[in-house]
C-alpha positions in Angstrom: 50.6 8.0 23.3 51.0 8.1 19.5 53.8 10.4 18.4 54.2 11.8 14.8 57.0 9.4 14.0 54.8 6.3 14.8 51.9 7.8 12.9 54.0 8.3 9.8 55.1 4.6 10.1 51.4 3.5 10.2 50.6 5.6 7.1 53.5 4.0 5.3 52.3 0.5 6.2 48.7 1.2 5.1 49.9 2.6 1.8 51.6 -0.7 1.1 48.5 -2.7 1.7 46.7 -4.1 -1.5 43.5 -2.3 -0.7 45.3 1.1 -0.5 47.0 0.4 -3.8 43.7 -0.5 -5.3 42.0 2.7 -4.1 44.8 4.8 -5.4 44.2 3.5 -8.9 40.6 4.7 -8.9 39.4 8.0 -10.1 37.3 10.2 -7.9 34.3 9.5 -10.1 34.7 5.7 -9.7 35.1 6.0 -6.0 31.9 8.1 -5.7 29.9 5.7 -8.0 31.1 2.6 -6.2 30.1 4.2 -2.9 26.7 5.1 -4.2 26.3 1.5 -5.5 27.2 0.0 -2.2 25.0 2.3 -0.2 22.1 1.7 -2.6 22.6 -2.1 -2.2 22.6 -1.9 1.6 19.4 0.2 1.7 17.7 -2.1 -0.7 18.7 -5.2 1.3 17.2 -3.5 4.4 13.9 -3.1 2.7 13.7 -6.6 1.3 15.2 -8.5 4.2 14.3 -6.1 7.1 10.9 -5.0 6.1 9.2 -7.0 3.3 10.4 -10.3 4.6 8.4 -9.5 7.8 5.2 -10.2 5.8 6.4 -13.7 5.0 7.5 -14.4 8.6 4.4 -12.9 10.3 2.9 -15.7 12.3 -0.5 -14.1 12.4 -2.7 -12.6 15.1 -3.2 -14.5 18.3 -6.5 -16.4 18.1 -9.3 -15.1 20.4 -12.9 -16.2 21.0 -14.1 -12.6 21.1 -16.2 -11.7 18.1 -17.3 -8.1 18.6 -20.2 -6.7 16.6 -19.0 -5.1 13.3 -20.4 -2.5 10.9 -19.2 -3.0 7.3 -19.4 0.4 5.5 -19.6 0.7 1.7 -20.0 3.8 -0.4 -21.5 3.4 -3.8 -22.1 5.7 -6.8 -23.6 4.2 -9.9 -22.6 0.7 -8.9 -25.7 -1.4 -9.8 -23.7 -4.1 -11.5 -21.0 -4.4 -8.9 -23.5 -4.4 -6.0 -25.5 -7.1 -7.7 -22.4 -9.3 -8.1 -20.4 -8.6 -4.9 -22.7 -7.2 -2.2 -24.3 -10.7 -1.5 -20.8 -12.1 -0.9 -20.3 -9.4 1.8 -23.8 -10.0 3.3 -23.3 -13.7 3.5 -20.2 -13.7 5.7 -19.8 -16.3 8.4 -20.0 -14.0 11.4 -22.5 -13.9 14.3 -23.2 -10.2 14.6 -22.7 -7.7 11.9 -24.5 -5.1 9.7 -23.7 -3.8 6.3 -24.2 0.0 5.8 -24.3 1.1 2.1 -24.3 4.8 1.3 -26.0 5.4 -2.1 -24.1 8.5 -3.1 -26.1 10.4 -5.8 -26.4 7.4 -8.1 -28.1 8.0 -11.4 -28.4 4.3 -12.4 -30.5 1.6 -10.8 -28.4 1.3 -7.6 -31.4 2.1 -5.5 -33.5 -0.7 -7.0 -30.7 -3.2 -6.5 -30.3 -2.2 -2.8 -34.1 -2.3 -2.2 -34.2 -5.8 -3.7 -31.3 -7.0 -1.5 -32.8 -5.4 1.6 -35.9 -7.6 1.3 -33.6 -10.7 1.5 -30.9 -9.5 4.0 -32.3 -7.9 7.1 -28.9 -6.8 8.3 -28.4 -4.5 5.2 -29.0 -0.9 5.9 -29.0 1.9 3.3 -28.7 5.6 3.5 -29.0 7.8 0.5 -27.5 11.1 -0.6 -29.6 13.0 -3.1 -28.0 14.9 -6.0 -27.9 18.6 -5.5 -26.7 20.7 -8.4 -25.7 23.6 -6.1 -23.5 21.3 -3.9 -20.7 19.0 -4.8 -18.9 16.7 -2.4 -16.2 14.0 -2.2 -16.4 10.4 -1.1 -15.4 11.6 2.4 -18.8 13.0 3.0 -20.5 9.8 2.0 -18.1 7.8 4.2 -18.7 10.1 7.1 -22.4 9.7 6.8 -22.0 5.9 6.6 -19.8 5.9 9.7 -22.4 8.0 11.6 -25.1 5.6 10.6 -23.1 2.6 11.8 -24.3 1.0 15.1 -21.1 -0.7 16.1 -17.7 0.5 17.2 -15.6 -1.7 14.9 -15.9 -0.5 11.3 -14.7 -2.6 8.3 -14.4 -0.6 5.1 -14.5 -1.9 1.6 -15.6 -0.7 -1.8 -18.7 -1.5 -3.9 -16.6 -3.1 -6.6 -14.7 -5.3 -4.1 -15.4 -9.0 -3.5 -14.2 -10.9 -0.4 -11.8 -13.7 -1.0 -13.9 -16.0 1.1 -17.0 -16.2 3.4 -14.5 -15.9 6.3 -13.2 -12.5 5.3 -14.9 -10.7 8.2 -14.1 -13.4 10.8 -10.5 -13.4 9.6 -10.2 -9.7 10.0 -12.1 -9.7 13.3 -9.4 -11.8 14.9 -7.4 -8.6 15.3 -10.4 -6.6 16.7 -9.0 -6.7 20.2 -9.0 -4.1 23.0 -5.4 -3.1 22.2 -5.9 -2.4 18.5 -7.6 0.5 16.9 -6.6 0.1 13.3 -6.3 -3.2 11.3 -4.8 -3.1 7.8 -5.8 -5.8 5.3 -4.7 -6.6 1.8 -6.8 -5.5 -1.2 -5.7 -6.9 -4.5 -7.1 -7.0 -8.0 -8.9 -9.8 -9.8 -6.5 -11.8 -12.1 -7.3 -11.5 -15.8 -5.5 -12.1 -19.0 -3.2 -9.3 -20.4 -0.1 -7.3 -19.6 -2.0 -4.3 -18.2 -3.7 -6.5 -15.5 -0.4 -7.9 -14.4 1.2 -4.5 -14.1 -1.7 -3.2 -12.0 -1.7 -6.3 -9.8 2.0 -6.1 -9.2 1.8 -2.4 -8.3 -0.9 -3.3 -5.8 1.3 -6.0 -4.4 4.3 -3.8 -4.1 2.3 -1.1 -2.5 1.0 -3.6 0.1 4.6 -4.8 0.7 5.5 -1.2 1.6 2.5 -0.5 3.9 2.1 -3.9 5.5 5.9 -4.2 6.0 6.0 -0.7 7.6 3.2 -1.7 10.0 5.1 -4.9 11.0 8.2 -2.9 11.8 5.9 -0.6 13.9 6.0 2.3 11.5 2.5 2.3 10.0 1.8 5.0 7.5 -1.3 4.1 5.4 -3.9 1.5 4.5 -6.2 1.0 1.5 -10.0 1.5 1.7 -10.6 -1.8 -0.1 -9.8 -3.6 3.1 -9.4 -1.5 6.2 -10.8 -1.6 9.7 -10.7 0.9 12.6 -12.8 1.9 15.5 -15.7 4.4 15.1 -14.5 6.1 18.3 -11.1 6.6 16.8 -12.7 8.3 13.8 -14.7 10.8 15.9 -11.9 11.4 18.4 -9.7 12.7 15.6 -12.5 14.7 13.9 -12.7 12.3 10.9 -11.4 13.8 7.7 -11.6 17.4 8.8 -7.9 18.2 8.3 -8.0 17.2 4.6 -11.7 17.4 3.7 -10.9 19.6 0.7 -9.0 16.7 -1.0 -10.8 14.2 -3.2 -8.6 11.4 -2.0 -7.2 10.5 1.4 -10.2 8.8 3.0 -8.0 5.8 3.7 -4.3 6.6 3.5 -4.3 10.1 4.9 -6.6 9.2 7.8 -4.4 6.3 8.7 -1.2 8.4 8.3 -2.6 10.9 10.8 -3.9 8.5 13.5 -1.8 5.3 13.3 0.8 4.6 15.9 3.2 1.8 16.6 1.0 0.5 19.4 -2.6 0.9 18.0 -2.1 -0.7 14.5 -1.8 -4.3 13.3 -2.2 -6.2 10.1 -4.1 -9.3 9.0 -2.8 -11.2 6.0 -4.4 -14.6 6.7 -5.7 -16.7 3.8 -9.3 -15.6 3.2 -8.9 -12.2 4.7 -8.2 -10.4 1.4 -10.5 -8.6 -1.0 -10.2 -8.3 -4.8 -11.5 -5.7 -7.2 -11.6 -5.5 -11.0 -8.6 -3.7 -12.4 -8.6 -0.9 -15.0 -8.6 -2.2 -18.6 -6.0 0.2 -20.0 -2.7 1.7 -18.7 -4.1 5.2 -19.4 -7.0 4.6 -17.1 -4.7 3.1 -14.4 -2.4 6.1 -14.8 -5.3 8.5 -14.1 -6.3 6.4 -11.1 -2.7 6.4 -9.7 -2.5 10.1 -10.2 -5.6 10.6 -8.0 -4.3 8.2 -5.4 -0.9 9.9 -5.3 -2.3 13.4 -4.7 -2.1 12.8 -0.9 1.5 11.8 -0.6 2.7 15.4 -0.1 0.6 15.5 3.1 2.2 12.5 4.7 4.2 12.8 7.9 7.9 13.4 7.2 8.9 10.0 8.5 6.5 8.4 5.9 7.9 10.5 3.1 11.4 9.4 4.0 10.4 5.8 4.2 8.8 5.8 0.7 11.3 8.2 -0.9 14.4 6.3 0.4 13.2 3.0 -1.2 12.5 4.6 -4.5 15.7 6.8 -4.6 18.0 3.9 -3.5 16.6 1.8 -6.2 17.1 4.5 -8.8 20.7 5.3 -7.6 21.6 1.6 -7.4 20.8 1.0 -11.0 22.1 4.4 -12.2 25.5 3.9 -10.5 25.7 0.3 -11.7 25.1 1.3 -15.3 27.6 4.1 -15.1 30.3 1.9 -13.6 29.8 -0.7 -16.3 30.0 2.0 -18.9 33.4 3.0 -17.4 34.4 -0.6 -17.6 34.9 -0.7 -13.8 35.2 -4.4 -13.0 32.0 -5.2 -14.9 31.9 -8.8 -13.7 31.9 -7.6 -10.1 29.1 -5.1 -10.8 27.1 -7.7 -12.6 27.5 -10.0 -9.6 26.2 -7.2 -7.2 23.2 -6.7 -9.5 22.6 -10.4 -9.6 22.8 -10.7 -5.8 20.1 -8.0 -5.3 18.0 -9.6 -8.1 18.1 -13.0 -6.5 17.2 -11.7 -3.0 14.5 -9.4 -4.5 12.8 -12.2 -6.5 13.0 -14.6 -3.7 11.3 -12.2 -1.2 8.6 -11.1 -3.7 7.8 -14.7 -4.6 7.4 -15.6 -0.9 5.1 -12.5 -0.4 3.1 -13.5 -3.5 2.5 -17.0 -2.0 1.4 -15.4 1.3 -1.0 -13.0 -0.4 -2.3 -15.5 -2.9 -0.9 -13.7 -6.0 0.4 -15.5 -9.1 2.0 -14.9 -12.5 3.3 -11.4 -11.8 6.8 -12.1 -10.6 8.5 -11.2 -13.9 6.7 -7.9 -14.0 8.9 -6.8 -11.1 11.8 -6.6 -13.5 10.0 -4.0 -15.6 8.6 -2.3 -12.5 12.0 -1.7 -11.0 13.1 0.5 -13.9 9.9 2.2 -14.9 8.1 2.9 -11.6 10.5 5.8 -10.7 9.7 7.4 -14.1 6.0 6.8 -13.8 5.6 8.1 -10.3 8.0 11.0 -11.0 5.8 12.0 -14.0 2.6 11.7 -11.9 4.2 13.8 -9.1 5.1 16.5 -11.6 1.6 16.3 -13.2 -0.1 16.6 -9.9 2.1 19.5 -8.8 1.3 21.7 -11.9 -2.2 20.6 -12.6 -5.2 22.6 -11.4 -7.8 20.1 -12.5 -9.8 18.6 -9.6 -10.2 14.9 -9.4 -13.5 13.1 -8.6 -13.6 10.3 -6.0 -14.9 7.7 -8.3 
């Protein structure tokens, strides 16, 4: 048994150790900042090595010879040009049994004429139309619900009218995961590469968002998907009353629905080559900001675990850099702090580059350096704007 005299001797020995002498030299502010820096580093390494790296290591879904019938559902409003360009690529997928259901949602352009022309060529294209009613306004969720009700098959694959599949095997690649055990399949939806800084920012944002939701699903904590490339069972939709719990929101037809119904056992991902979709990016940062603002209106309704997952990554990144800058300003072993920053940077860039290769993205790696600093500011501004704004957003 430890008596007081022995305890005092231990304290004296500990006080003589180099570490104890080092700690005694530090101010309380330096100790707190160093602790925050270390904690931020540990949390960030967990995300990059414990979550995002799962995407790189994912061996893919077990191959199966079962190819269930599939209904591809697309909502379109004033999309005559995109439908002319991209819908044939969807209709010409290499798959034995599928239909494409397009909901023409109050279009005022020549969308109806484009669809009529395509229906004469493609017998598996089916169209349902919502007529404009000045006394009644609705969101995309109504159009999507009508499309799902019109679908003949249990497996639904959702994409947008402005999306193009990466290959003729997009459907067959996604359908590998359409097994009896799965009810939700998350795919990757990126943006079409174009010249310019804005395009690179938007493409990296989509990549990082995918790293968060695909990685979460691979650690059995799914929280969202994107409607550009998302599959689930028709029965799952109706068992959970569709979008009833958030029908008043313009957004959430993809992420909120998945957040509500996804579990660790009913959700999987497909990231195989050819299983991706691409869509044209916004041309200006202002237009992208408005789009992000609409997308982020749903975050407050996520489950608490999802909020913690997203908030912890963002906050740990912010506190890591904040504490590092403060310690360097205090001239607290600046070479050591610089080494810690460099360690995280090397790991981060290595993982992001590997994910880029897996998801067939290119020439956006350096954008991650800017994104690290400015995304907390951008998303914080959007969150405040959404909180105090009363303006309603449209689905398109």
